C-alpha positions as CSV (number, residue, x, y, z in Angstrom):
1,M,-2.2,-13.9,-27.3
2,A,-1.1,-11.3,-24.8
3,E,-0.1,-8.2,-26.5
4,R,1.9,-5.6,-24.6
5,R,1.8,-2.0,-25.7
6,V,4.5,0.1,-24.1
7,S,5.1,3.8,-24.4
8,N,8.5,5.1,-25.1
9,G,9.5,5.4,-21.5
10,E,8.2,2.0,-20.5
11,E,5.7,3.8,-18.3
12,V,2.3,2.3,-19.2
13,V,1.9,-1.3,-20.0
14,I,-1.4,-2.9,-21.2
15,N,-2.4,-6.5,-22.0
16,V,-4.5,-7.3,-25.0
17,S,-6.5,-10.6,-24.9
18,D,-7.0,-12.8,-27.9
19,K,-10.8,-12.2,-27.9
20,E,-12.4,-10.3,-30.8
21,D,-13.3,-6.7,-30.4
22,S,-16.6,-6.5,-28.5
23,K,-17.5,-3.0,-27.6
24,D,-20.2,-2.3,-25.1
25,P,-22.8,0.2,-26.3
26,R,-22.0,3.5,-24.7
27,A,-24.9,5.9,-24.5
28,S,-24.1,9.6,-24.4
29,P,-24.2,10.6,-20.7
30,S,-27.0,13.0,-20.0
31,F,-26.3,16.4,-18.5
32,N,-28.2,17.7,-15.5
33,P,-28.2,21.5,-15.4
34,L,-29.1,21.5,-11.7
35,A,-26.3,19.3,-10.7
36,S,-23.7,22.0,-10.3
37,P,-24.0,25.7,-9.7
38,D,-20.8,26.5,-11.5
39,S,-20.7,27.7,-15.1
40,D,-18.0,27.1,-17.6
41,A,-17.3,28.2,-21.1
42,G,-19.0,26.2,-23.8
43,I,-21.6,24.7,-21.4
44,E,-25.1,26.0,-21.3
45,K,-27.2,25.6,-18.1
46,S,-30.6,26.6,-17.0
47,K,-31.0,28.1,-13.5
48,P,-34.4,27.7,-11.9
49,V,-33.0,28.8,-8.6
50,P,-30.2,31.3,-8.4
51,P,-27.4,29.2,-6.9
52,I,-24.4,30.4,-5.0
53,S,-21.3,29.7,-7.1
54,I,-18.5,27.9,-5.4
55,P,-15.3,29.8,-6.2
56,T,-12.7,28.4,-8.5
57,P,-9.3,27.3,-7.2
58,E,-6.7,29.8,-6.3
59,I,-4.3,27.9,-8.4
60,Y,-5.9,29.4,-11.5
61,K,-4.2,32.7,-10.8
62,F,-1.3,31.3,-12.7
63,S,-2.2,32.4,-16.2
64,G,-2.4,30.0,-19.1
65,S,-4.2,29.7,-22.4
66,V,-6.8,27.1,-23.2
67,H,-4.3,24.6,-24.6
68,K,-1.1,25.6,-22.8
69,P,-0.3,24.9,-19.2
70,P,0.5,27.8,-16.9
71,K,4.2,28.5,-16.5
72,I,5.7,27.2,-13.4
73,P,7.2,30.2,-11.5
74,S,10.9,30.4,-10.9
75,P,12.2,29.3,-7.5
76,E,12.3,32.9,-6.4
77,G,8.6,33.1,-7.0
78,L,7.9,30.1,-4.8
79,V,9.5,31.7,-1.7
80,R,7.1,33.7,0.5
81,R,8.2,37.2,1.3
82,K,9.9,37.0,4.7
83,S,9.6,39.6,7.4
84,L,12.6,41.4,8.7
85,S,12.6,39.3,11.9
86,R,13.0,36.0,10.2
87,S,16.3,34.7,8.9
88,I,16.7,33.8,5.3
89,Y,18.1,30.5,6.5
90,S,15.1,29.6,8.6
91,K,13.2,26.4,7.7
92,P,9.4,26.1,7.3
93,K,7.7,25.8,10.6
94,S,5.2,23.2,9.3
95,R,6.0,20.1,7.4
96,F,3.1,21.0,5.1
97,G,4.9,24.2,4.1
98,E,3.9,27.8,4.5
99,Q,0.1,28.1,5.1
100,Q,-1.9,29.8,2.3
101,S,-5.5,30.7,1.6
102,F,-7.4,28.0,-0.2
103,R,-9.0,29.4,-3.3
104,Y,-10.4,32.6,-4.7
105,D,-13.4,33.4,-6.9
106,S,-13.1,33.2,-10.7
107,T,-14.6,36.7,-10.9
108,R,-12.0,38.1,-8.5
109,E,-9.7,39.5,-11.2
110,E,-12.7,40.7,-13.2
111,N,-14.6,42.5,-10.4
112,G,-11.8,43.2,-8.0
113,G,-13.8,41.8,-5.0
114,R,-12.8,39.4,-2.4
115,S,-14.3,35.9,-2.8
116,L,-15.9,33.9,-0.1
117,R,-13.1,31.4,-0.2
118,E,-10.5,34.1,0.3
119,Q,-12.4,35.5,3.2
120,F,-12.7,32.2,5.0
121,G,-9.4,30.7,3.8
122,A,-7.0,33.5,4.6
123,G,-4.6,32.3,7.2
124,S,-6.1,28.9,7.4
125,F,-4.5,25.6,6.7
126,A,-2.7,24.8,3.5
127,R,-4.2,22.6,0.9
128,G,-1.5,20.1,1.5
129,S,-3.0,19.3,4.8
130,F,-6.6,20.2,5.0
131,D,-7.9,20.0,1.4
132,R,-7.5,16.2,1.5
133,A,-10.8,14.6,1.1
134,S,-12.1,11.8,3.2
135,P,-12.7,8.3,1.9
136,N,-16.2,8.5,3.2
137,N,-17.1,11.4,0.9
138,K,-19.7,10.9,-1.7
139,S,-17.5,12.5,-4.4
140,N,-14.3,10.7,-3.4
141,R,-15.3,7.2,-2.3
142,S,-12.8,4.5,-1.8
143,V,-11.6,2.6,-4.9
144,A,-11.1,-0.7,-3.2
145,S,-14.7,-1.7,-2.6
146,A,-15.9,-0.6,-6.0
147,A,-13.1,-2.3,-7.8
148,L,-13.8,-5.7,-6.2
149,S,-17.2,-5.8,-7.8
150,K,-16.3,-4.4,-11.2
151,V,-12.9,-5.8,-12.2
152,A,-12.2,-9.5,-12.7
153,E,-15.2,-11.4,-11.4
154,E,-13.2,-14.6,-11.0
155,E,-11.4,-15.4,-7.8
156,P,-7.8,-14.3,-7.8
157,D,-5.0,-16.8,-7.8
158,E,-3.3,-16.7,-4.4
159,N,0.1,-17.4,-6.1
160,E,-0.1,-14.4,-8.4
161,E,2.4,-11.6,-7.8
162,I,1.2,-8.1,-8.3
163,Y,4.5,-6.7,-9.7
164,K,7.5,-7.5,-11.7
165,K,10.9,-5.8,-12.0
166,V,11.8,-4.1,-15.2
167,K,15.3,-4.4,-16.6
168,L,17.1,-1.1,-16.5
169,H,20.4,0.1,-18.0
170,R,22.8,-1.0,-15.4
171,V,24.7,1.7,-13.7
172,K,28.5,1.2,-13.5
173,R,29.3,0.1,-10.0
174,S,31.8,2.0,-8.0
175,G,33.6,-1.2,-7.1
176,M,33.9,-3.2,-3.9
177,K,33.7,-1.3,-0.6
178,P,37.0,-0.9,1.2
179,L,35.9,-2.8,4.3
180,A,34.5,-5.7,2.2
181,F,37.7,-5.8,0.2
182,L,39.8,-5.9,3.4
183,E,37.6,-8.7,4.8
184,L,38.1,-10.7,1.6
185,V,41.9,-10.2,1.7
186,V,42.0,-11.3,5.4
187,F,39.9,-14.4,4.6
188,M,42.1,-15.4,1.7
189,A,45.2,-14.9,3.8
190,I,43.9,-17.0,6.7
191,L,42.7,-19.7,4.2
192,G,46.1,-19.8,2.7
193,A,47.7,-20.2,6.1
194,L,45.3,-23.0,7.0
195,I,46.1,-24.8,3.8
196,V,49.9,-24.5,4.5
197,S,49.5,-25.7,8.1
198,L,47.6,-28.8,6.9
199,T,50.0,-29.7,4.1
200,I,53.4,-29.0,5.6
201,D,54.3,-31.3,8.5
202,V,56.6,-28.8,10.2
203,V,53.9,-26.2,10.3
204,N,51.3,-28.7,11.2
205,K,53.2,-29.9,14.3
206,H,54.0,-26.4,15.5
207,T,52.1,-25.3,18.6
208,I,51.4,-22.0,20.1
209,W,50.4,-21.9,23.8
210,G,49.8,-25.7,23.6
211,L,47.4,-25.4,20.6
212,E,48.3,-26.6,17.0
213,F,48.8,-23.9,14.4
214,W,46.0,-25.1,12.2
215,K,43.5,-24.8,15.1
216,W,44.5,-21.2,15.6
217,C,43.9,-20.6,11.9
218,V,40.4,-22.1,12.1
219,L,39.6,-20.0,15.2
220,V,40.9,-16.8,13.7
221,M,39.0,-17.5,10.5
222,V,35.7,-18.1,12.3
223,T,36.2,-15.0,14.4
224,L,37.4,-12.5,11.8
225,S,35.7,-13.9,8.6
226,G,32.5,-15.4,10.1
227,M,30.4,-12.4,9.1
228,L,31.7,-12.5,5.6
229,V,30.9,-16.2,5.1
230,T,27.5,-15.8,6.8
231,N,26.8,-12.9,4.5
232,W,27.4,-15.1,1.4
233,F,25.1,-17.7,3.0
234,M,22.3,-15.2,3.5
235,H,22.6,-14.0,-0.1
236,F,22.2,-17.5,-1.3
237,V,19.1,-18.1,1.0
238,V,17.5,-14.9,-0.4
239,F,18.3,-16.0,-4.0
240,I,16.6,-19.4,-3.3
241,I,13.5,-17.7,-1.8
242,E,13.2,-15.2,-4.6
243,K,13.0,-18.1,-7.1
244,N,9.9,-19.5,-5.3
245,Y,7.0,-17.1,-5.2
246,L,5.2,-18.9,-2.3
247,L,8.3,-18.5,-0.2
248,R,8.8,-14.9,-1.3
249,K,5.2,-14.0,-0.4
250,K,5.4,-15.6,3.0
251,V,8.9,-15.1,4.4
252,L,11.0,-12.8,2.1
253,Y,9.8,-9.6,3.9
254,F,11.0,-11.1,7.2
255,V,14.2,-12.5,5.7
256,H,15.3,-9.1,4.6
257,G,14.5,-7.5,8.0
258,L,16.1,-10.3,10.0
259,K,19.1,-10.9,7.7
260,K,21.6,-9.0,9.9
261,N,20.4,-10.5,13.1
262,V,20.5,-14.0,11.7
263,Q,24.1,-13.4,10.4
264,V,25.2,-12.4,13.9
265,F,23.4,-15.4,15.5
266,I,25.1,-17.8,13.1
267,W,28.4,-16.1,13.6
268,F,28.3,-16.4,17.4
269,S,27.2,-20.0,17.1
270,L,30.1,-20.9,14.8
271,V,32.6,-19.1,17.1
272,L,31.2,-21.0,20.1
273,I,31.3,-24.3,18.4
274,A,34.8,-23.7,17.2
275,W,35.9,-22.6,20.6
276,I,34.5,-25.6,22.4
277,C,35.8,-28.1,19.8
278,L,39.3,-26.7,19.5
279,F,40.0,-26.4,23.1
280,D,39.9,-29.9,24.4
281,G,38.7,-30.2,27.9
282,D,40.8,-33.3,28.7
283,V,44.0,-31.4,28.3
284,K,45.5,-30.5,31.7
285,R,45.8,-26.7,32.1
286,T,46.6,-24.4,35.0
287,R,43.8,-23.0,37.1
288,K,44.4,-19.5,35.8
289,T,44.4,-20.7,32.2
290,K,41.2,-22.7,32.8
291,R,39.5,-19.7,34.4
292,F,40.4,-17.5,31.4
293,L,39.1,-20.1,29.0
294,D,35.8,-20.4,31.0
295,F,35.6,-16.6,30.9
296,I,35.8,-16.5,27.1
297,T,33.4,-19.4,26.8
298,W,30.7,-17.9,29.0
299,T,31.2,-14.5,27.3
300,I,30.5,-16.0,23.9
301,V,27.4,-17.8,25.4
302,S,26.2,-14.5,26.7
303,L,26.6,-12.8,23.3
304,L,24.8,-15.8,21.7
305,V,21.9,-15.3,24.1
306,G,21.9,-11.6,23.4
307,S,21.8,-12.3,19.6
308,I,18.8,-14.5,20.2
309,L,17.0,-11.8,22.1
310,F,17.7,-9.2,19.5
311,L,16.5,-11.6,16.8
312,V,13.2,-12.1,18.6
313,K,13.0,-8.3,19.1
314,T,13.5,-7.5,15.4
315,F,11.0,-10.2,14.3
316,A,8.4,-8.8,16.7
317,L,8.9,-5.3,15.5
318,K,8.6,-6.4,11.8
319,V,5.3,-8.2,12.6
320,L,4.0,-5.2,14.4
321,A,5.0,-2.8,11.6
322,S,3.5,-5.0,8.9
323,K,0.2,-5.6,10.7
324,F,-0.1,-1.9,11.6
325,N,0.5,-0.7,8.0
326,V,-1.9,-3.2,6.6
327,R,-4.6,-2.3,9.1
328,N,-4.3,1.5,8.8
329,F,-2.9,2.3,5.3
330,F,-3.8,-0.5,2.9
331,E,-7.0,1.1,1.5
332,R,-5.4,4.5,1.3
333,I,-2.3,3.2,-0.5
334,Q,-4.5,1.1,-2.8
335,E,-6.4,4.2,-3.8
336,S,-3.3,6.3,-4.2
337,V,-1.7,3.7,-6.4
338,F,-4.8,3.7,-8.6
339,H,-4.8,7.5,-8.8
340,Q,-1.2,7.5,-10.0
341,Y,-2.0,4.8,-12.5
342,V,-4.8,7.0,-13.9
343,L,-2.5,10.0,-14.3
344,Q,0.2,7.9,-16.0
345,T,-2.4,6.3,-18.3
346,L,-4.1,9.6,-19.3
347,S,-0.8,11.3,-19.9
348,G,0.3,8.7,-22.4
349,P,-1.0,7.7,-25.8
350,P,-4.6,6.3,-26.2
351,L,-3.6,2.6,-26.0
352,I,-7.2,1.4,-25.6
353,E,-8.1,3.1,-28.9
354,E,-5.1,1.6,-30.6
355,A,-5.9,-1.8,-29.3
356,E,-9.5,-1.6,-30.5
357,N,-8.3,-0.5,-33.9
358,V,-6.5,-3.9,-34.3
359,G,-9.6,-5.8,-33.2
360,R,-8.5,-6.7,-29.7
361,V,-10.2,-6.3,-26.3
362,P,-7.8,-4.7,-23.9
363,S,-7.5,-5.6,-20.2
364,T,-6.4,-3.6,-17.2
365,G,-3.1,-1.9,-17.4
366,H,0.0,-1.6,-15.3
367,L,1.7,1.1,-13.2
368,S,5.4,1.6,-13.3
369,F,7.5,3.3,-10.6
370,T,11.1,3.7,-9.8
371,R,13.0,3.8,-6.6
372,T,15.9,6.1,-6.2
373,K,18.8,6.2,-3.7
374,D,21.2,9.1,-3.4
375,G,19.8,10.6,-6.6
376,K,20.3,7.4,-8.6
377,V,17.7,5.0,-9.9
378,K,17.9,1.9,-7.7
379,D,15.3,-0.3,-9.5
380,K,12.1,-0.1,-11.4
381,K,8.9,-2.1,-10.9
382,V,5.6,-2.5,-12.7
383,I,2.4,-3.2,-10.7
384,D,-0.5,-5.1,-12.3
385,M,-3.5,-2.9,-11.5
386,G,-6.0,-5.7,-12.1
387,K,-4.4,-7.7,-9.3
388,V,-4.2,-4.6,-7.0
389,H,-8.0,-4.2,-7.5
390,R,-8.6,-7.8,-6.5
391,M,-6.5,-7.7,-3.3
392,K,-8.2,-7.9,0.0
393,Q,-6.9,-6.4,3.2
394,E,-7.3,-9.7,5.1
395,K,-5.1,-11.7,2.6
396,V,-2.4,-9.2,1.6
397,S,1.0,-10.4,2.5
398,A,3.8,-8.5,4.2
399,W,5.9,-8.5,1.1
400,T,3.1,-7.3,-1.1
401,M,2.4,-4.5,1.4
402,R,6.1,-3.5,1.3
403,V,5.9,-3.2,-2.5
404,L,2.8,-1.0,-2.2
405,I,4.5,1.2,0.4
406,E,7.5,1.6,-1.9
407,A,5.2,2.7,-4.7
408,V,3.8,5.6,-2.6
409,G,6.6,6.2,-0.1
410,T,9.8,6.1,-2.1
411,S,8.5,7.5,-5.4
412,G,6.6,10.7,-6.2
413,I,3.6,11.0,-8.4
414,S,4.8,10.9,-12.0
415,T,3.2,11.4,-15.4
416,I,4.6,10.8,-18.9
417,S,6.0,14.0,-20.4
418,S,4.3,14.2,-23.9
419,T,4.4,17.7,-25.1
420,L,3.9,18.6,-28.8
421,D,7.6,19.3,-29.2
422,E,8.6,15.9,-28.0
423,V,6.1,14.2,-30.2
424,N,7.2,16.1,-33.3
425,N,10.9,15.6,-32.6
426,K,10.3,12.0,-31.6
427,K,12.1,12.4,-28.3
428,E,12.0,9.7,-25.7
429,R,9.3,10.3,-23.1
430,T,10.5,10.7,-19.6
431,D,9.0,10.6,-16.1
432,K,7.6,14.0,-15.0
433,E,7.4,13.9,-11.2
434,I,5.1,16.2,-9.4
435,T,6.8,17.8,-6.4
436,N,4.5,20.8,-5.5
437,E,1.1,22.1,-6.2
438,M,2.1,24.4,-9.1
439,E,3.7,21.4,-10.9
440,A,0.5,19.5,-10.2
441,V,-1.5,22.3,-11.9
442,A,0.9,22.2,-14.9
443,A,0.6,18.4,-15.1
444,A,-3.2,18.7,-14.9
445,Y,-3.1,21.1,-17.9
446,D,-0.9,18.7,-19.9
447,V,-3.1,15.6,-19.1
448,F,-6.3,17.6,-19.8
449,N,-5.1,18.7,-23.2
450,N,-3.9,15.1,-24.0
451,V,-7.3,13.6,-23.2
452,A,-9.8,16.3,-24.3
453,K,-10.9,16.7,-27.9
454,P,-9.3,19.6,-29.7
455,N,-10.9,23.0,-28.9
456,H,-12.9,21.5,-26.1
457,N,-13.0,22.7,-22.5
458,Y,-14.2,19.5,-21.0
459,I,-13.6,15.8,-21.0
460,E,-16.4,13.3,-21.7
461,E,-16.6,9.6,-20.8
462,D,-15.8,8.7,-24.4
463,D,-12.5,10.6,-24.1
464,L,-11.5,8.5,-21.1
465,L,-12.5,5.3,-22.9
466,R,-9.7,5.9,-25.4
467,F,-7.2,5.4,-22.6
468,M,-8.8,3.0,-20.1
469,I,-11.3,0.2,-20.1
470,K,-14.9,0.6,-19.1
471,E,-14.5,-0.8,-15.6
472,E,-11.7,1.6,-14.8
473,V,-13.6,4.6,-16.2
474,D,-16.5,3.7,-13.9
475,L,-14.0,3.9,-11.0
476,V,-12.5,7.2,-12.1
477,L,-15.7,9.2,-12.7
478,P,-17.0,9.1,-9.0
479,L,-13.6,10.5,-7.9
480,I,-13.9,13.8,-9.8
481,E,-16.4,16.4,-8.8
482,D,-19.2,17.2,-11.3
483,A,-18.3,14.1,-13.3
484,D,-21.9,12.9,-13.0
485,T,-22.9,15.7,-15.3
486,G,-21.1,13.9,-18.1
487,K,-18.5,16.6,-18.6
488,I,-15.3,17.1,-16.6
489,T,-14.2,20.7,-16.8
490,R,-10.6,21.9,-16.6
491,K,-11.2,23.4,-13.2
492,T,-12.6,20.2,-11.6
493,F,-9.9,18.0,-13.2
494,T,-7.1,20.3,-12.0
495,E,-8.6,20.3,-8.4
496,W,-8.6,16.5,-8.5
497,V,-5.0,16.3,-9.6
498,V,-3.9,18.7,-6.9
499,N,-5.9,16.7,-4.3
500,V,-4.2,13.5,-5.6
501,Y,-0.8,15.1,-5.0
502,T,-1.6,16.4,-1.5
503,S,-3.1,13.0,-0.6
504,R,0.0,11.2,-1.7
505,K,2.1,13.7,0.4
506,T,0.0,13.1,3.4
507,I,0.3,9.3,3.1
508,G,4.1,9.7,2.8
509,H,4.2,11.7,6.0
510,S,2.1,9.1,7.8
511,L,4.4,6.3,6.7
512,N,7.5,8.2,7.7
513,D,6.0,8.9,11.2
514,T,5.1,5.2,11.6
515,K,8.7,4.3,10.7
516,T,10.0,6.9,13.1
517,A,7.8,5.6,15.9
518,V,9.0,2.0,15.3
519,K,12.6,3.2,15.4
520,Q,12.0,4.9,18.7
521,L,10.4,1.8,20.1
522,D,13.4,-0.2,18.7
523,K,15.9,2.0,20.5
524,L,13.9,1.6,23.8
525,I,13.8,-2.2,23.6
526,T,17.4,-2.3,22.5
527,G,18.4,-0.6,25.7
528,I,16.4,-3.0,27.8
529,L,17.8,-6.1,26.1
530,T,21.3,-4.8,26.5
531,V,20.8,-4.5,30.2
532,I,19.3,-8.0,30.3
533,T,22.3,-9.4,28.3
534,F,24.7,-7.8,30.7
535,I,22.9,-9.3,33.7
536,V,23.0,-12.8,32.0
537,W,26.7,-12.4,31.5
538,M,27.3,-11.5,35.1
539,V,25.2,-14.5,36.3
540,L,27.1,-17.0,34.0
541,L,30.4,-15.7,35.3
542,D,29.3,-15.9,38.9
543,I,30.1,-12.2,39.2
544,A,26.6,-11.5,40.3
545,S,26.0,-13.5,43.4
546,T,22.7,-13.8,45.2
547,K,23.5,-11.1,47.7
548,L,24.7,-8.8,45.0
549,L,21.5,-9.4,43.0
550,L,19.5,-8.6,46.1
551,V,21.3,-5.3,46.5
552,F,20.8,-4.5,42.8
553,S,17.2,-5.4,42.9
554,S,16.5,-3.2,45.9
555,Q,18.2,-0.3,44.1
556,F,16.2,-1.2,41.0
557,L,13.0,-1.0,42.9
558,G,13.9,2.4,44.2
559,L,14.7,3.5,40.7
560,A,11.4,2.0,39.4
561,F,9.5,4.0,42.0
562,M,11.2,7.2,40.7
563,I,10.7,6.5,37.0
564,G,7.6,4.4,37.3
565,S,5.4,7.2,35.9
566,T,7.7,7.5,32.9
567,C,7.5,3.8,32.2
568,K,3.7,4.0,32.5
569,N,3.6,6.9,30.1
570,I,5.7,5.0,27.6
571,F,3.5,2.0,27.8
572,E,0.3,4.1,27.4
573,S,1.9,5.9,24.4
574,F,2.7,2.6,22.8
575,M,-0.9,1.4,23.2
576,F,-2.2,4.7,21.9
577,V,-0.1,4.9,18.7
578,F,0.0,1.2,17.7
579,V,-3.3,-0.2,19.2
580,M,-5.8,2.6,19.4
581,H,-4.4,4.8,16.6
582,P,-7.4,7.2,16.4
583,Y,-5.9,9.4,13.7
584,D,-3.3,9.7,11.0
585,V,-1.2,12.6,9.7
586,G,-3.4,15.2,8.0
587,D,-6.6,14.2,9.8
588,R,-8.7,17.0,11.3
589,C,-9.7,16.2,14.8
590,V,-11.5,17.8,17.8
591,V,-9.7,17.5,21.1
592,D,-11.1,19.3,24.2
593,G,-13.5,21.2,22.0
594,V,-10.7,22.6,19.9
595,M,-10.4,21.8,16.2
596,L,-6.9,20.6,15.4
597,L,-4.9,19.2,12.4
598,V,-2.6,16.2,13.0
599,E,0.8,17.3,11.7
600,E,3.2,14.8,13.2
601,I,2.9,11.6,15.2
602,D,5.8,10.3,17.4
603,L,5.9,7.5,19.9
604,L,5.5,9.8,22.9
605,T,3.9,13.0,21.5
606,T,1.6,14.2,18.7
607,V,2.0,17.6,17.1
608,F,-1.2,19.4,16.1
609,L,-2.0,22.7,14.2
610,K,-4.8,25.0,15.3
611,I,-6.9,26.9,12.8
612,D,-4.6,29.9,13.1
613,N,-1.5,27.6,12.6
614,E,-0.5,27.6,16.2
615,K,1.4,24.4,17.0
616,V,0.1,22.3,20.0
617,F,2.1,19.4,21.5
618,Y,0.1,16.7,23.3
619,P,1.7,13.8,25.2
620,N,0.1,10.6,23.8
621,S,-0.3,9.4,27.4
622,V,-2.7,12.3,28.0
623,L,-4.6,11.8,24.7
624,I,-5.3,8.2,25.5
625,S,-7.8,9.3,28.2
626,K,-9.5,11.9,26.0
627,P,-12.4,11.6,23.6
628,I,-11.2,12.4,20.1
629,S,-13.5,13.3,17.2
630,N,-12.0,12.5,13.8
631,F,-13.6,14.3,10.8
632,Y,-11.6,12.4,8.2
633,R,-12.9,9.0,9.3
634,S,-16.5,10.3,9.7
635,P,-19.2,9.7,7.1
636,D,-21.0,12.6,5.3
637,M,-21.9,15.0,8.1
638,G,-24.9,17.0,8.9
639,D,-25.3,20.8,9.5
640,Y,-28.0,23.1,10.7
641,V,-29.0,26.8,10.4
642,D,-31.0,28.6,13.1
643,F,-33.0,31.9,12.4
644,G,-36.1,33.6,13.7
645,I,-39.2,34.8,11.8
646,A,-42.3,36.7,12.9
647,F,-44.8,34.8,14.9
648,S,-47.6,36.0,12.6
649,T,-46.0,34.3,9.5
650,P,-48.6,32.1,7.8
651,A,-48.0,28.3,7.7
652,E,-48.3,28.4,3.9
653,K,-45.2,30.6,3.7
654,I,-43.3,28.3,6.0
655,G,-44.3,25.5,3.7
656,C,-43.1,27.5,0.6
657,L,-39.9,28.2,2.5
658,K,-39.3,24.5,3.0
659,G,-40.0,23.8,-0.7
660,K,-37.7,26.6,-1.9
661,I,-34.9,25.3,0.3
662,G,-35.5,21.8,-1.0
663,E,-35.2,23.1,-4.6
664,Y,-31.9,24.8,-3.8
665,L,-30.6,21.5,-2.3
666,V,-31.6,19.6,-5.4
667,A,-30.1,22.2,-7.7
668,N,-26.8,21.7,-5.8
669,S,-27.0,18.0,-5.3
670,Q,-23.2,17.7,-5.6
671,H,-23.0,19.6,-2.3
672,W,-26.1,18.6,-0.4
673,Y,-28.4,15.7,0.1
674,P,-31.8,16.6,-1.4
675,E,-34.0,16.5,1.7
676,A,-34.0,19.2,4.4
677,Q,-35.8,19.1,7.8
678,V,-37.5,22.4,8.8
679,M,-38.4,22.4,12.5
680,V,-39.7,25.0,14.9
681,R,-37.3,24.9,17.8
682,A,-39.0,27.5,20.1
683,I,-41.4,30.4,20.4
684,E,-39.9,33.4,22.0
685,N,-41.9,36.3,23.6
686,M,-45.0,35.4,21.6
687,N,-43.6,37.3,18.6
688,K,-40.8,35.1,17.2
689,L,-40.6,31.6,15.8
690,V,-37.1,30.1,16.0
691,L,-36.7,27.7,13.0
692,N,-34.1,25.1,12.7
693,I,-33.1,23.7,9.3
694,L,-31.3,20.4,9.3
695,V,-29.3,19.6,6.1
696,Q,-26.6,17.0,5.3
697,H,-23.4,17.7,3.3
698,T,-22.0,15.3,0.7
699,I,-18.7,15.6,2.5
700,N,-17.5,15.4,6.1
701,F,-15.8,18.4,7.7
702,Q,-12.2,17.3,6.9
703,V,-12.1,20.1,4.3
704,Y,-13.4,22.7,6.8
705,V,-13.2,25.7,4.5
706,E,-15.2,23.9,1.8
707,K,-17.8,23.1,4.4
708,S,-17.9,26.8,5.6
709,L,-18.3,28.0,2.1
710,R,-21.1,25.7,1.4
711,R,-22.9,26.7,4.6
712,T,-22.3,30.4,3.7
713,A,-23.8,29.8,0.3
714,L,-26.8,28.1,1.9
715,I,-27.4,30.9,4.3
716,I,-27.3,33.5,1.6
717,A,-29.7,31.5,-0.5
718,I,-32.1,31.3,2.5
719,K,-31.8,35.1,2.9
720,R,-32.8,35.5,-0.8
721,I,-35.7,33.1,-0.3
722,L,-36.9,35.0,2.8
723,E,-36.8,38.2,0.9
724,D,-38.7,36.7,-2.1
725,L,-41.4,35.3,0.2
726,E,-41.5,38.6,2.3
727,I,-40.9,36.7,5.5
728,D,-39.4,39.0,8.1
729,Y,-39.4,39.7,11.8
730,T,-40.6,42.7,13.8
731,L,-39.8,43.6,17.4
732,L,-42.5,44.0,20.0
733,P,-43.9,47.4,20.6
734,Q,-41.5,49.3,22.9
735,D,-42.4,52.0,25.4
736,V,-40.6,55.2,24.8
737,N,-40.5,57.8,27.6
738,L,-39.9,61.3,26.4
739,T,-38.6,63.8,29.0
740,G,-38.8,67.5,28.2
741,H,-36.2,70.0,29.4
742,K,-36.9,73.6,30.4
């Protein structure tokens, strides 16, 4: 028996199997005091090595009590104070919004001092662009690979669909569009005239320009009402395809994209057939009339050829866009959908606990999302997360990819509003969409209070198991920093929610830029095909003779010589964006030795942001020949620290130095790999040893400020260790010449 538990707003759906309740034994997770240098209220830690604390997020400057979210500021508070030189109507210069500092220390308000994060983050990139973690990070690994091995060991059914539509309250339609109504009236009028001409002999025998009246009715009906009839036909085809999942999976994505082109092709085909059949070639006509009929015939043929070319063009672009999105965005979209599912599930009631109370073993849940158009809900779909976990990039269909893109591109991150007032008053839960960082912070407070035990400042694994199954909890814990300690603090959970929001926003920008680039390519190809169709029309009408074509070709060669460089740049830009594609929006890259953030990708240019928010525009035809380093796609990256010590320093102290540094790395294992390499790089002037310490971060350098803060903390720790071990450096004796004055 499949039991479906739905929250009031039909937001989280969960299936309960018929098997008896069989809990896995859950041991209480052990807590390692050396795993994190941060301290939080209610958690005791021992500190064998004084670690350097990583500052708390800046978002905590919005005050809030333990069990109340911070108040979201009014819109006036969200606007940065403008200078006198900037108009109040000016738009943000960056799509990521006004750039802010990253974070500040939790002791900032208490001690009044500037934190490391404030010093390094001031004037740097906004969190919306640069605080997005990489999938290669140890603390934020991809969900796709882990999910395949943990959820549903059996092979997935290829005929399963990952989503289903949810019935909504139908919105009253505004009625038929005026143009569609006019087409219907014209069609009915012509149809009535055709029936009259076929049933009344007087009208049937009446001719106009040597052609029976009923033939004129057929010709006018095909010409004026052909698109209307073909539109009905295409709707019927789509209806048949939607009833068959195999057809929907394979061809429905292309049917929707090619529907208009197919309509035009069928329309021109019907017009050509009607024209040829109705105008009998055996009837003797004047030469002038025959030339006019031939002109119309070849014009229709040219339009039919053009419709075929445009049909092929649209199909090729659809295939290109589908393959491109699957190759570059599937794993990121899969992870983003899982993050949204986690937020929705944790913001609702503890369905797993309720299912276990009735003796059932729950399975994976569902994610619901709505699509809006012009501010109105267009439709609502529910995605089966178990099937999303089992999907592989090589087998995902174009239609399934379109559904996933809709889930992250046309809907924001939403949670279920479940405040105490709503619960007490038994109001209906509604979607609470996150649209900025402050709303993400407020949502994080709500979700944290909903999951954590009363009067607790942390979330344990057992708390998560009340909302999700064991396999899903095992996927969530590695995504949240410090979760390996067994306790998720409010700070780390809020950081994770904000990162989920910024990651979703970045994916949306990437998908929009891809759509824009495809549209630009579509306009370019449309112009070329229009010229080709015009040339075909002139050739069919014998307007373009051989001599005229030679003249045009010579002029075209001259034009090609002039714009040949432009055509070459366009081709190289196409190859760079759609074939090479070395980065996405939000990736941190190094080009020509300069660290840049990818802000916008077009077909011909890419817009970058420097570390000081200066915008840089690069032609893609130039970037194709440059080596580009991509931090986001890099694995966990290494770092080094150089410093000099006295030549007379004993080897035992150097060994103690290496051991102390190793202890610091172990104590901060969430930031560093445990092993460090201490090497002597050089001996200078027989009085100084230059040491080189090689370490490896647990992140790449996508979040550059975080990397700088960790490096700063490491350097300060090395300074303390050097002071404790009394390792120093003295200059060589210097000659001082004293000159006396009379």
